[in-house]
Biopython code that builds the backbone (N, CA, C, O; Angstrom):
import numpy as np
from Bio.PDB.StructureBuilder import StructureBuilder

atoms = [
    (1, "MET", "N", (108.347, 147.149, 146.200)),
    (1, "MET", "CA", (107.002, 147.317, 145.679)),
    (1, "MET", "C", (106.060, 146.385, 146.441)),
    (1, "MET", "O", (106.321, 145.188, 146.561)),
    (2, "ALA", "N", (104.988, 146.932, 146.943)),
    (2, "ALA", "CA", (104.028, 146.149, 147.734)),
    (2, "ALA", "C", (103.099, 145.378, 146.808)),
    (2, "ALA", "O", (102.645, 145.884, 145.782)),
    (3, "MET", "N", (102.832, 144.137, 147.204)),
    (3, "MET", "CA", (101.891, 143.309, 146.438)),
    (3, "MET", "C", (100.497, 143.428, 147.029)),
    (3, "MET", "O", (100.329, 143.659, 148.226)),
    (4, "GLY", "N", (99.522, 143.270, 146.183)),
    (4, "GLY", "CA", (98.153, 143.211, 146.669)),
    (4, "GLY", "C", (97.911, 141.889, 147.385)),
    (4, "GLY", "O", (98.775, 141.012, 147.402)),
    (5, "LYS", "N", (96.776, 141.761, 147.951)),
    (5, "LYS", "CA", (96.408, 140.549, 148.673)),
    (5, "LYS", "C", (96.420, 139.348, 147.732)),
    (5, "LYS", "O", (95.979, 139.447, 146.587)),
    (6, "VAL", "N", (96.924, 138.218, 148.215)),
    (6, "VAL", "CA", (96.979, 136.981, 147.436)),
    (6, "VAL", "C", (95.841, 136.071, 147.890)),
    (6, "VAL", "O", (95.689, 135.806, 149.082)),
    (7, "TYR", "N", (95.061, 135.606, 146.955)),
    (7, "TYR", "CA", (93.974, 134.672, 147.243)),
    (7, "TYR", "C", (94.415, 133.287, 146.788)),
    (7, "TYR", "O", (94.503, 133.013, 145.591)),
    (8, "ASP", "N", (94.685, 132.431, 147.742)),
    (8, "ASP", "CA", (95.150, 131.077, 147.455)),
    (8, "ASP", "C", (93.927, 130.164, 147.339)),
    (8, "ASP", "O", (93.310, 129.814, 148.345)),
    (9, "ILE", "N", (93.586, 129.784, 146.121)),
    (9, "ILE", "CA", (92.406, 128.941, 145.894)),
    (9, "ILE", "C", (92.789, 127.544, 145.399)),
    (9, "ILE", "O", (91.939, 126.789, 144.927)),
    (10, "ILE", "N", (94.058, 127.215, 145.511)),
    (10, "ILE", "CA", (94.534, 125.924, 145.001)),
    (10, "ILE", "C", (93.699, 124.766, 145.536)),
    (10, "ILE", "O", (93.337, 123.863, 144.783)),
    (11, "ASN", "N", (93.392, 124.787, 146.831)),
    (11, "ASN", "CA", (92.633, 123.678, 147.427)),
    (11, "ASN", "C", (91.166, 123.679, 147.023)),
    (11, "ASN", "O", (90.470, 122.687, 147.242)),
    (12, "LYS", "N", (90.684, 124.765, 146.440)),
    (12, "LYS", "CA", (89.294, 124.842, 146.004)),
    (12, "LYS", "C", (89.118, 124.445, 144.542)),
    (12, "LYS", "O", (87.996, 124.245, 144.076)),
    (13, "LEU", "N", (90.226, 124.333, 143.825)),
    (13, "LEU", "CA", (90.156, 123.957, 142.417)),
    (13, "LEU", "C", (90.069, 122.441, 142.315)),
    (13, "LEU", "O", (91.062, 121.731, 142.474)),
    (14, "THR", "N", (88.884, 121.971, 142.053)),
    (14, "THR", "CA", (88.680, 120.525, 141.926)),
    (14, "THR", "C", (88.109, 120.225, 140.560)),
    (14, "THR", "O", (87.560, 121.103, 139.895)),
    (15, "ASN", "N", (88.238, 119.020, 140.160)),
    (15, "ASN", "CA", (87.644, 118.583, 138.913)),
    (15, "ASN", "C", (86.874, 117.282, 139.175)),
    (15, "ASN", "O", (86.901, 116.342, 138.380)),
    (16, "ASN", "N", (86.191, 117.271, 140.318)),
    (16, "ASN", "CA", (85.387, 116.100, 140.657)),
    (16, "ASN", "C", (84.187, 116.033, 139.728)),
    (16, "ASN", "O", (83.513, 117.034, 139.485)),
    (17, "LYS", "N", (83.937, 114.859, 139.221)),
    (17, "LYS", "CA", (82.828, 114.674, 138.297)),
    (17, "LYS", "C", (81.732, 113.853, 138.977)),
    (17, "LYS", "O", (82.008, 112.779, 139.512)),
    (18, "PRO", "N", (80.507, 114.343, 138.960)),
    (18, "PRO", "CA", (79.407, 113.558, 139.507)),
    (18, "PRO", "C", (79.105, 112.370, 138.598)),
    (18, "PRO", "O", (79.519, 112.342, 137.439)),
    (19, "VAL", "N", (78.390, 111.404, 139.126)),
    (19, "VAL", "CA", (78.005, 110.235, 138.332)),
    (19, "VAL", "C", (76.498, 110.031, 138.420)),
    (19, "VAL", "O", (75.846, 110.447, 139.378)),
    (20, "ILE", "N", (75.972, 109.384, 137.401)),
    (20, "ILE", "CA", (74.563, 108.986, 137.378)),
    (20, "ILE", "C", (74.538, 107.467, 137.292)),
    (20, "ILE", "O", (75.151, 106.863, 136.411)),
    (21, "LYS", "N", (73.822, 106.875, 138.217)),
    (21, "LYS", "CA", (73.727, 105.412, 138.283)),
    (21, "LYS", "C", (72.360, 105.003, 137.745)),
    (21, "LYS", "O", (71.324, 105.315, 138.333)),
    (22, "LEU", "N", (72.378, 104.297, 136.615)),
    (22, "LEU", "CA", (71.138, 103.859, 135.972)),
    (22, "LEU", "C", (70.804, 102.408, 136.300)),
    (22, "LEU", "O", (69.652, 101.989, 136.188)),
    (23, "ALA", "N", (71.797, 101.658, 136.699)),
    (23, "ALA", "CA", (71.634, 100.255, 137.112)),
    (23, "ALA", "C", (72.875, 99.904, 137.926)),
    (23, "ALA", "O", (73.836, 100.673, 137.946)),
    (24, "GLU", "N", (72.867, 98.763, 138.592)),
    (24, "GLU", "CA", (74.013, 98.379, 139.414)),
    (24, "GLU", "C", (75.317, 98.440, 138.638)),
    (24, "GLU", "O", (76.343, 98.859, 139.175)),
    (25, "ASP", "N", (75.286, 98.030, 137.391)),
    (25, "ASP", "CA", (76.509, 97.995, 136.585)),
    (25, "ASP", "C", (76.543, 99.081, 135.509)),
    (25, "ASP", "O", (77.370, 99.025, 134.600)),
    (26, "LYS", "N", (75.658, 100.058, 135.606)),
    (26, "LYS", "CA", (75.599, 101.153, 134.619)),
    (26, "LYS", "C", (75.722, 102.487, 135.336)),
    (26, "LYS", "O", (74.730, 103.110, 135.716)),
    (27, "ILE", "N", (76.978, 102.908, 135.509)),
    (27, "ILE", "CA", (77.290, 104.157, 136.197)),
    (27, "ILE", "C", (78.058, 105.032, 135.209)),
    (27, "ILE", "O", (79.076, 104.619, 134.653)),
    (28, "TYR", "N", (77.555, 106.242, 135.004)),
    (28, "TYR", "CA", (78.126, 107.126, 133.999)),
    (28, "TYR", "C", (78.593, 108.438, 134.635)),
    (28, "TYR", "O", (77.877, 109.045, 135.431)),
    (29, "THR", "N", (79.783, 108.852, 134.277)),
    (29, "THR", "CA", (80.337, 110.113, 134.748)),
    (29, "THR", "C", (79.717, 111.255, 133.958)),
    (29, "THR", "O", (79.642, 111.209, 132.731)),
    (30, "VAL", "N", (79.275, 112.276, 134.674)),
    (30, "VAL", "CA", (78.658, 113.443, 134.045)),
    (30, "VAL", "C", (79.748, 114.460, 133.716)),
    (30, "VAL", "O", (80.529, 114.862, 134.579)),
    (31, "ASN", "N", (79.778, 114.861, 132.458)),
    (31, "ASN", "CA", (80.694, 115.924, 132.046)),
    (31, "ASN", "C", (80.065, 117.243, 132.486)),
    (31, "ASN", "O", (79.180, 117.775, 131.815)),
    (32, "ASN", "N", (80.529, 117.762, 133.615)),
    (32, "ASN", "CA", (79.951, 118.993, 134.160)),
    (32, "ASN", "C", (80.820, 120.217, 133.872)),
    (32, "ASN", "O", (80.816, 121.191, 134.625)),
    (33, "SER", "N", (81.557, 120.147, 132.778)),
    (33, "SER", "CA", (82.416, 121.276, 132.406)),
    (33, "SER", "C", (81.577, 122.454, 131.914)),
    (33, "SER", "O", (80.417, 122.295, 131.536)),
    (34, "LYS", "N", (82.183, 123.624, 131.926)),
    (34, "LYS", "CA", (81.519, 124.830, 131.426)),
    (34, "LYS", "C", (81.127, 124.653, 129.964)),
    (34, "LYS", "O", (80.035, 125.050, 129.559)),
    (35, "ASN", "N", (82.014, 124.057, 129.173)),
    (35, "ASN", "CA", (81.721, 123.890, 127.745)),
    (35, "ASN", "C", (80.507, 122.994, 127.519)),
    (35, "ASN", "O", (79.697, 123.260, 126.631)),
    (36, "THR", "N", (80.375, 121.939, 128.315)),
    (36, "THR", "CA", (79.200, 121.068, 128.186)),
    (36, "THR", "C", (77.945, 121.812, 128.621)),
    (36, "THR", "O", (76.894, 121.668, 127.998)),
    (37, "ALA", "N", (78.044, 122.602, 129.678)),
    (37, "ALA", "CA", (76.889, 123.389, 130.128)),
    (37, "ALA", "C", (76.449, 124.365, 129.040)),
    (37, "ALA", "O", (75.252, 124.546, 128.813)),
    (38, "ILE", "N", (77.412, 124.992, 128.367)),
    (38, "ILE", "CA", (77.091, 125.916, 127.272)),
    (38, "ILE", "C", (76.405, 125.161, 126.126)),
    (38, "ILE", "O", (75.409, 125.630, 125.574)),
    (39, "LEU", "N", (76.945, 123.993, 125.778)),
    (39, "LEU", "CA", (76.344, 123.189, 124.704)),
    (39, "LEU", "C", (74.909, 122.797, 125.059)),
    (39, "LEU", "O", (74.018, 122.893, 124.216)),
    (40, "ILE", "N", (74.681, 122.363, 126.284)),
    (40, "ILE", "CA", (73.338, 121.958, 126.704)),
    (40, "ILE", "C", (72.392, 123.156, 126.689)),
    (40, "ILE", "O", (71.231, 123.022, 126.303)),
    (41, "LYS", "N", (72.874, 124.312, 127.102)),
    (41, "LYS", "CA", (72.046, 125.527, 127.047)),
    (41, "LYS", "C", (71.663, 125.828, 125.593)),
    (41, "LYS", "O", (70.509, 126.147, 125.305)),
    (42, "GLN", "N", (72.633, 125.726, 124.682)),
    (42, "GLN", "CA", (72.347, 125.964, 123.263)),
    (42, "GLN", "C", (71.341, 124.951, 122.737)),
    (42, "GLN", "O", (70.425, 125.314, 122.000)),
    (43, "LEU", "N", (71.503, 123.674, 123.109)),
    (43, "LEU", "CA", (70.570, 122.638, 122.668)),
    (43, "LEU", "C", (69.157, 122.922, 123.177)),
    (43, "LEU", "O", (68.182, 122.740, 122.448)),
    (44, "SER", "N", (69.051, 123.364, 124.425)),
    (44, "SER", "CA", (67.730, 123.600, 124.993)),
    (44, "SER", "C", (67.030, 124.793, 124.354)),
    (44, "SER", "O", (65.807, 124.908, 124.422)),
    (45, "GLU", "N", (67.800, 125.677, 123.737)),
    (45, "GLU", "CA", (67.218, 126.858, 123.086)),
    (45, "GLU", "C", (67.066, 126.696, 121.576)),
    (45, "GLU", "O", (66.517, 127.574, 120.911)),
    (46, "ASP", "N", (67.544, 125.587, 121.035)),
    (46, "ASP", "CA", (67.536, 125.363, 119.581)),
    (46, "ASP", "C", (66.138, 124.957, 119.119)),
    (46, "ASP", "O", (65.668, 123.863, 119.431)),
    (47, "THR", "N", (65.487, 125.832, 118.384)),
    (47, "THR", "CA", (64.131, 125.537, 117.907)),
    (47, "THR", "C", (64.138, 124.710, 116.621)),
    (47, "THR", "O", (63.082, 124.299, 116.138)),
    (48, "ALA", "N", (65.317, 124.469, 116.072)),
    (48, "ALA", "CA", (65.408, 123.700, 114.822)),
    (48, "ALA", "C", (65.340, 122.189, 115.066)),
    (48, "ALA", "O", (65.164, 121.418, 114.123)),
    (49, "ILE", "N", (65.479, 121.766, 116.317)),
    (49, "ILE", "CA", (65.396, 120.330, 116.611)),
    (49, "ILE", "C", (64.174, 120.057, 117.483)),
    (49, "ILE", "O", (63.752, 120.911, 118.263)),
    (50, "ASP", "N", (63.613, 118.859, 117.343)),
    (50, "ASP", "CA", (62.435, 118.533, 118.151)),
    (50, "ASP", "C", (62.864, 118.070, 119.550)),
    (50, "ASP", "O", (64.045, 117.832, 119.807)),
    (51, "ASP", "N", (61.889, 117.949, 120.435)),
    (51, "ASP", "CA", (62.173, 117.632, 121.835)),
    (51, "ASP", "C", (62.895, 116.300, 122.006)),
    (51, "ASP", "O", (63.757, 116.178, 122.876)),
    (52, "PHE", "N", (62.562, 115.303, 121.195)),
    (52, "PHE", "CA", (63.170, 113.979, 121.348)),
    (52, "PHE", "C", (64.639, 113.994, 120.924)),
    (52, "PHE", "O", (65.486, 113.381, 121.574)),
    (53, "GLU", "N", (64.930, 114.693, 119.840)),
    (53, "GLU", "CA", (66.321, 114.833, 119.412)),
    (53, "GLU", "C", (67.107, 115.632, 120.454)),
    (53, "GLU", "O", (68.261, 115.322, 120.751)),
    (54, "ARG", "N", (66.463, 116.660, 121.001)),
    (54, "ARG", "CA", (67.097, 117.484, 122.039)),
    (54, "ARG", "C", (67.460, 116.630, 123.254)),
    (54, "ARG", "O", (68.565, 116.749, 123.784)),
    (55, "MET", "N", (66.546, 115.774, 123.696)),
    (55, "MET", "CA", (66.808, 114.906, 124.847)),
    (55, "MET", "C", (68.013, 114.007, 124.579)),
    (55, "MET", "O", (68.906, 113.879, 125.417)),
    (56, "ASP", "N", (68.025, 113.387, 123.398)),
    (56, "ASP", "CA", (69.147, 112.505, 123.049)),
    (56, "ASP", "C", (70.464, 113.264, 123.038)),
    (56, "ASP", "O", (71.474, 112.768, 123.537)),
    (57, "LYS", "N", (70.457, 114.463, 122.472)),
    (57, "LYS", "CA", (71.703, 115.240, 122.374)),
    (57, "LYS", "C", (72.194, 115.697, 123.746)),
    (57, "LYS", "O", (73.400, 115.743, 123.992)),
    (58, "ILE", "N", (71.273, 116.030, 124.629)),
    (58, "ILE", "CA", (71.661, 116.432, 125.983)),
    (58, "ILE", "C", (72.276, 115.247, 126.726)),
    (58, "ILE", "O", (73.311, 115.385, 127.379)),
    (59, "ILE", "N", (71.638, 114.092, 126.624)),
    (59, "ILE", "CA", (72.163, 112.896, 127.282)),
    (59, "ILE", "C", (73.544, 112.558, 126.734)),
    (59, "ILE", "O", (74.470, 112.282, 127.496)),
    (60, "GLU", "N", (73.678, 112.581, 125.421)),
    (60, "GLU", "CA", (74.966, 112.250, 124.808)),
    (60, "GLU", "C", (76.053, 113.242, 125.223)),
    (60, "GLU", "O", (77.180, 112.837, 125.508)),
    (61, "ALA", "N", (75.728, 114.525, 125.259)),
    (61, "ALA", "CA", (76.720, 115.539, 125.639)),
    (61, "ALA", "C", (77.166, 115.364, 127.082)),
    (61, "ALA", "O", (78.343, 115.540, 127.397)),
    (62, "ALA", "N", (76.236, 115.019, 127.955)),
    (62, "ALA", "CA", (76.546, 114.964, 129.382)),
    (62, "ALA", "C", (77.144, 113.640, 129.836)),
    (62, "ALA", "O", (78.074, 113.626, 130.643)),
    (63, "ILE", "N", (76.618, 112.521, 129.325)),
    (63, "ILE", "CA", (77.097, 111.230, 129.840)),
    (63, "ILE", "C", (77.575, 110.275, 128.751)),
    (63, "ILE", "O", (77.945, 109.138, 129.047)),
    (64, "GLY", "N", (77.571, 110.717, 127.508)),
    (64, "GLY", "CA", (78.205, 109.956, 126.445)),
    (64, "GLY", "C", (77.271, 109.101, 125.606)),
    (64, "GLY", "O", (76.131, 108.827, 125.981)),
    (65, "ASN", "N", (77.790, 108.694, 124.468)),
    (65, "ASN", "CA", (77.017, 107.904, 123.507)),
    (65, "ASN", "C", (76.681, 106.513, 124.040)),
    (65, "ASN", "O", (75.587, 106.008, 123.788)),
    (66, "GLU", "N", (77.597, 105.892, 124.768)),
    (66, "GLU", "CA", (77.320, 104.565, 125.333)),
    (66, "GLU", "C", (76.111, 104.627, 126.264)),
    (66, "GLU", "O", (75.258, 103.740, 126.234)),
    (67, "ALA", "N", (76.035, 105.667, 127.089)),
    (67, "ALA", "CA", (74.892, 105.837, 127.986)),
    (67, "ALA", "C", (73.617, 106.076, 127.191)),
    (67, "ALA", "O", (72.568, 105.520, 127.517)),
    (68, "LEU", "N", (73.700, 106.898, 126.155)),
    (68, "LEU", "CA", (72.526, 107.164, 125.322)),
    (68, "LEU", "C", (72.015, 105.878, 124.690)),
    (68, "LEU", "O", (70.812, 105.615, 124.703)),
    (69, "GLU", "N", (72.913, 105.079, 124.141)),
    (69, "GLU", "CA", (72.500, 103.806, 123.531)),
    (69, "GLU", "C", (71.867, 102.883, 124.561)),
    (69, "GLU", "O", (70.868, 102.224, 124.271)),
    (70, "TYR", "N", (72.435, 102.830, 125.754)),
    (70, "TYR", "CA", (71.863, 101.986, 126.814)),
    (70, "TYR", "C", (70.462, 102.477, 127.179)),
    (70, "TYR", "O", (69.527, 101.681, 127.268)),
    (71, "ILE", "N", (70.318, 103.779, 127.388)),
    (71, "ILE", "CA", (69.013, 104.347, 127.751)),
    (71, "ILE", "C", (67.990, 104.070, 126.663)),
    (71, "ILE", "O", (66.862, 103.677, 126.960)),
    (72, "ASN", "N", (68.368, 104.272, 125.405)),
    (72, "ASN", "CA", (67.434, 104.022, 124.306)),
    (72, "ASN", "C", (67.063, 102.549, 124.202)),
    (72, "ASN", "O", (65.957, 102.219, 123.773)),
    (73, "SER", "N", (67.976, 101.660, 124.590)),
    (73, "SER", "CA", (67.684, 100.226, 124.535)),
    (73, "SER", "C", (66.644, 99.802, 125.571)),
    (73, "SER", "O", (66.027, 98.744, 125.443)),
    (74, "LEU", "N", (66.453, 100.636, 126.600)),
    (74, "LEU", "CA", (65.501, 100.301, 127.666)),
    (74, "LEU", "C", (64.058, 100.614, 127.294)),
    (74, "LEU", "O", (63.130, 100.163, 127.965)),
    (75, "ASN", "N", (63.865, 101.388, 126.224)),
    (75, "ASN", "CA", (62.519, 101.754, 125.772)),
    (75, "ASN", "C", (61.718, 102.415, 126.899)),
    (75, "ASN", "O", (60.583, 102.030, 127.178)),
    (76, "LEU", "N", (62.328, 103.410, 127.536)),
    (76, "LEU", "CA", (61.733, 104.091, 128.684)),
    (76, "LEU", "C", (60.667, 105.093, 128.250)),
    (76, "LEU", "O", (60.626, 105.524, 127.097)),
    (77, "SER", "N", (59.812, 105.450, 129.197)),
    (77, "SER", "CA", (58.792, 106.461, 128.931)),
    (77, "SER", "C", (59.453, 107.840, 128.824)),
    (77, "SER", "O", (60.579, 108.042, 129.278)),
    (78, "VAL", "N", (58.733, 108.771, 128.219)),
    (78, "VAL", "CA", (59.231, 110.136, 128.092)),
    (78, "VAL", "C", (59.428, 110.741, 129.482)),
    (78, "VAL", "O", (60.397, 111.467, 129.703)),
    (79, "ALA", "N", (58.529, 110.454, 130.413)),
    (79, "ALA", "CA", (58.658, 110.978, 131.775)),
    (79, "ALA", "C", (59.935, 110.471, 132.446)),
    (79, "ALA", "O", (60.597, 111.215, 133.168)),
    (80, "THR", "N", (60.275, 109.212, 132.207)),
    (80, "THR", "CA", (61.491, 108.655, 132.796)),
    (80, "THR", "C", (62.736, 109.281, 132.169)),
    (80, "THR", "O", (63.717, 109.549, 132.863)),
    (81, "ILE", "N", (62.696, 109.512, 130.869)),
    (81, "ILE", "CA", (63.809, 110.212, 130.213)),
    (81, "ILE", "C", (63.942, 111.613, 130.814)),
    (81, "ILE", "O", (65.050, 112.114, 131.000)),
    (82, "GLY", "N", (62.806, 112.236, 131.113)),
    (82, "GLY", "CA", (62.821, 113.549, 131.769)),
    (82, "GLY", "C", (63.523, 113.495, 133.120)),
    (82, "GLY", "O", (64.231, 114.431, 133.492)),
    (83, "THR", "N", (63.330, 112.411, 133.850)),
    (83, "THR", "CA", (64.014, 112.243, 135.135)),
    (83, "THR", "C", (65.521, 112.138, 134.931)),
    (83, "THR", "O", (66.292, 112.693, 135.714)),
    (84, "ILE", "N", (65.946, 111.433, 133.891)),
    (84, "ILE", "CA", (67.378, 111.324, 133.586)),
    (84, "ILE", "C", (67.942, 112.699, 133.238)),
    (84, "ILE", "O", (69.023, 113.068, 133.697)),
    (85, "ILE", "N", (67.203, 113.456, 132.424)),
    (85, "ILE", "CA", (67.631, 114.814, 132.061)),
    (85, "ILE", "C", (67.737, 115.682, 133.319)),
    (85, "ILE", "O", (68.697, 116.436, 133.476)),
    (86, "ASN", "N", (66.749, 115.571, 134.213)),
    (86, "ASN", "CA", (66.789, 116.345, 135.457)),
    (86, "ASN", "C", (68.009, 115.976, 136.297)),
    (86, "ASN", "O", (68.635, 116.845, 136.903)),
    (87, "ALA", "N", (68.346, 114.690, 136.333)),
    (87, "ALA", "CA", (69.531, 114.252, 137.080)),
    (87, "ALA", "C", (70.799, 114.846, 136.469)),
    (87, "ALA", "O", (71.712, 115.256, 137.185)),
    (88, "ILE", "N", (70.843, 114.887, 135.151)),
    (88, "ILE", "CA", (71.986, 115.506, 134.463)),
    (88, "ILE", "C", (72.089, 116.977, 134.835)),
    (88, "ILE", "O", (73.169, 117.467, 135.164)),
    (89, "MET", "N", (70.965, 117.679, 134.783)),
    (89, "MET", "CA", (70.972, 119.102, 135.097)),
    (89, "MET", "C", (71.365, 119.338, 136.553)),
    (89, "MET", "O", (72.086, 120.290, 136.854)),
    (90, "ALA", "N", (70.898, 118.485, 137.451)),
    (90, "ALA", "CA", (71.277, 118.599, 138.865)),
    (90, "ALA", "C", (72.774, 118.388, 139.029)),
    (90, "ALA", "O", (73.431, 119.117, 139.772)),
    (91, "ALA", "N", (73.311, 117.392, 138.335)),
    (91, "ALA", "CA", (74.742, 117.093, 138.437)),
    (91, "ALA", "C", (75.584, 118.252, 137.903)),
    (91, "ALA", "O", (76.588, 118.627, 138.509)),
    (92, "ILE", "N", (75.180, 118.808, 136.787)),
    (92, "ILE", "CA", (75.933, 119.919, 136.196)),
    (92, "ILE", "C", (75.853, 121.165, 137.081)),
    (92, "ILE", "O", (76.831, 121.899, 137.221)),
    (93, "SER", "N", (74.692, 121.392, 137.670)),
    (93, "SER", "CA", (74.477, 122.581, 138.502)),
    (93, "SER", "C", (74.906, 122.376, 139.949)),
    (93, "SER", "O", (74.900, 123.319, 140.740)),
    (94, "GLU", "N", (75.276, 121.155, 140.297)),
    (94, "GLU", "CA", (75.620, 120.791, 141.669)),
    (94, "GLU", "C", (74.483, 121.108, 142.627)),
    (94, "GLU", "O", (74.688, 121.680, 143.698)),
    (95, "LEU", "N", (73.277, 120.723, 142.218)),
    (95, "LEU", "CA", (72.077, 120.881, 143.036)),
    (95, "LEU", "C", (71.526, 119.504, 143.372)),
    (95, "LEU", "O", (71.919, 118.507, 142.768)),
    (96, "ASP", "N", (70.618, 119.451, 144.335)),
    (96, "ASP", "CA", (69.921, 118.202, 144.616)),
    (96, "ASP", "C", (68.920, 117.939, 143.504)),
    (96, "ASP", "O", (68.340, 118.868, 142.943)),
    (97, "LEU", "N", (68.723, 116.675, 143.194)),
    (97, "LEU", "CA", (67.764, 116.301, 142.152)),
    (97, "LEU", "C", (66.374, 116.845, 142.475)),
    (97, "LEU", "O", (65.652, 117.282, 141.580)),
    (98, "GLU", "N", (66.007, 116.817, 143.739)),
    (98, "GLU", "CA", (64.673, 117.288, 144.147)),
    (98, "GLU", "C", (64.479, 118.768, 143.798)),
    (98, "GLU", "O", (63.390, 119.167, 143.383)),
    (99, "GLU", "N", (65.525, 119.581, 143.965)),
    (99, "GLU", "CA", (65.431, 121.005, 143.620)),
    (99, "GLU", "C", (65.172, 121.179, 142.124)),
    (99, "GLU", "O", (64.323, 121.974, 141.721)),
    (100, "VAL", "N", (65.907, 120.433, 141.313)),
    (100, "VAL", "CA", (65.767, 120.540, 139.860)),
    (100, "VAL", "C", (64.387, 120.042, 139.438)),
    (100, "VAL", "O", (63.762, 120.639, 138.561)),
    (101, "GLU", "N", (63.906, 118.968, 140.041)),
    (101, "GLU", "CA", (62.579, 118.444, 139.691)),
    (101, "GLU", "C", (61.478, 119.435, 140.048)),
    (101, "GLU", "O", (60.517, 119.589, 139.295)),
    (102, "LYS", "N", (61.608, 120.114, 141.197)),
    (102, "LYS", "CA", (60.613, 121.129, 141.575)),
    (102, "LYS", "C", (60.594, 122.264, 140.558)),
    (102, "LYS", "O", (59.529, 122.717, 140.140)),
    (103, "GLU", "N", (61.786, 122.721, 140.162)),
    (103, "GLU", "CA", (61.883, 123.812, 139.184)),
    (103, "GLU", "C", (61.317, 123.377, 137.833)),
    (103, "GLU", "O", (60.618, 124.148, 137.176)),
    (104, "ALA", "N", (61.616, 122.147, 137.417)),
    (104, "ALA", "CA", (61.097, 121.635, 136.146)),
    (104, "ALA", "C", (59.576, 121.550, 136.188)),
    (104, "ALA", "O", (58.912, 121.865, 135.200)),
    (105, "ALA", "N", (59.020, 121.129, 137.317)),
    (105, "ALA", "CA", (57.561, 121.038, 137.453)),
    (105, "ALA", "C", (56.932, 122.429, 137.389)),
    (105, "ALA", "O", (55.877, 122.607, 136.782)),
    (106, "LYS", "N", (57.576, 123.407, 138.013)),
    (106, "LYS", "CA", (57.076, 124.787, 137.957)),
    (106, "LYS", "C", (57.077, 125.311, 136.529)),
    (106, "LYS", "O", (56.111, 125.929, 136.081)),
    (107, "GLN", "N", (58.179, 125.055, 135.816)),
    (107, "GLN", "CA", (58.280, 125.531, 134.434)),
    (107, "GLN", "C", (57.254, 124.842, 133.543)),
    (107, "GLN", "O", (56.672, 125.477, 132.663)),
    (108, "ALA", "N", (57.029, 123.549, 133.763)),
    (108, "ALA", "CA", (56.034, 122.820, 132.962)),
    (108, "ALA", "C", (54.637, 123.367, 133.225)),
    (108, "ALA", "O", (53.846, 123.529, 132.296)),
    (109, "LYS", "N", (54.333, 123.650, 134.487)),
    (109, "LYS", "CA", (53.024, 124.193, 134.834)),
    (109, "LYS", "C", (52.843, 125.573, 134.207)),
    (109, "LYS", "O", (51.778, 125.886, 133.675)),
    (110, "SER", "N", (53.875, 126.384, 134.272)),
    (110, "SER", "CA", (53.832, 127.722, 133.673)),
    (110, "SER", "C", (53.623, 127.633, 132.164)),
    (110, "SER", "O", (52.856, 128.402, 131.586)),
    (111, "PHE", "N", (54.317, 126.684, 131.536)),
    (111, "PHE", "CA", (54.186, 126.478, 130.090)),
    (111, "PHE", "C", (52.769, 126.052, 129.734)),
    (111, "PHE", "O", (52.190, 126.558, 128.773)),
    (112, "ARG", "N", (52.207, 125.123, 130.505)),
    (112, "ARG", "CA", (50.835, 124.651, 130.236)),
    (112, "ARG", "C", (49.815, 125.774, 130.423)),
    (112, "ARG", "O", (48.836, 125.850, 129.680)),
    (113, "ASN", "N", (50.035, 126.639, 131.400)),
    (113, "ASN", "CA", (49.102, 127.736, 131.659)),
    (113, "ASN", "C", (49.141, 128.798, 130.560)),
    (113, "ASN", "O", (48.175, 129.541, 130.386)),
    (114, "LYS", "N", (50.240, 128.876, 129.821)),
    (114, "LYS", "CA", (50.359, 129.850, 128.732)),
    (114, "LYS", "C", (49.588, 129.405, 127.493)),
    (114, "LYS", "O", (49.242, 130.234, 126.652)),
    (115, "LYS", "N", (49.318, 128.115, 127.371)),
    (115, "LYS", "CA", (48.634, 127.598, 126.173)),
    (115, "LYS", "C", (47.173, 127.891, 126.203)),
    (115, "LYS", "O", (46.451, 127.528, 125.275)),
]
sb = StructureBuilder()
sb.init_structure("model")
sb.init_model(0)
sb.init_chain("A")
sb.init_seg("    ")
for serial, (resi, resn, name, xyz) in enumerate(atoms, 1):
    if name == "N":
        sb.init_residue(resn, " ", resi, " ")
    sb.init_atom(name, np.array(xyz, "f"), 0.0, 1.0, " ", f" {name:<3s}", serial, name[0])
structure = sb.get_structure()
């Protein structure tokens, strides 16, 4: 019996995790799994929570509670938290941060123009 073509992808199966560096001694591994991406998508579409709770939940899902507590202890601006969220999204999507920031700026402009 003839077999169909075999696709050997063993060397392509990696579980490398990107990291986000917030300070010299504050480096956090990003959970870029499919399940985390699904959770973040659900959080971003959840109208029952406000934007600030959404930001905290996304950070916690992607880089953990310790990172969230550290970030909250810094008393950062909302714009800076947005940069952290963009870095998370870039890491999960395996894109450059600049690409994600451009897309976020486009979406924000589109949102403002709808009001």
